[in-house]
N, C-alpha and C positions, 0 to 999 in steps of 0.2 A: 278274686277280690274285686269289689265294686269300686268304681271311680268316685272321687269326692264330688259333692254337689256344688254347683255355682249358683249364686242367687241373682235374680233379676227383678226389676220393677217395670211394669207396663203402666205408663202414665196415659190415662184415658182422657182426652180433651172433653170439656163440657159439650153437651149437645149430641153425644153418642148414645144416650140412654135408649133411644128408640131402636138402635141397631144391636142392642145387647143380646137379643135373641140369636143373632148370628154367631155368638160365642158357643152356643150349643153345637152348631155345625163344626166349629173348630175342634171341639172335644171329640165329636164323632169321627172326624177325619184323622185325628191323632190316634184314636183307638184302632181304626181300620188300617192304619199304616203298618201295624204289626211291630213297631219299634219297641225293642226291649229296653228297659231301664226304668229309673225312678223319676217321677214328676210330682212335686208337691205344690199345691195351689193355695193361696189365701187372699182374701179381699182386704184392702187397706183403705181407710177413709180418714181424711183430714180436712176439717172444715167443709167446704163445698166441693172438694175434689175427691174422686175415687180412683183407685188404682188396683192392680192385680199384681201380687208378688208371687213369683214362682222360683223354685229351686229344682235343678235337674243336672244330670250328667251332661257333659258337653255335647255329645251327639244328639241327645234328646232335646236339649235346649235349642240347638240349631233348627231341628225339625219343628218344634213347637213355635219358636219365634217366626219362622217362615209362614206357618199356618195362620198365626195371629196377624202378621203383616198383610197376608192375602185377603183377610176379611176386614181388617181395619188399617188401611195404609197410612192413616194420619196419627196413629199412636206412636209413642216414643218408648222404646225398650232399652233400658240401661242396666248394666251390671251393678249390683249393690253388694254390700257387705253383710 
């Protein structure tokens, strides 16, 4: 039986648009990690701000969050409902 998914929001500060290509590397590293589990991604836009919402099982969320922080240390990742 699979674990329930937890939801998270990655708040991306303005000015990171030029580094957005680094996110491709995050996805490649996640894929190459061989971590089994579910990861659901969606973009969120509100006014002038953008964010990334993801839902994942706890172990997957920890790995993915770590990869995101390594590429974008100034983002804020918060658990959402």
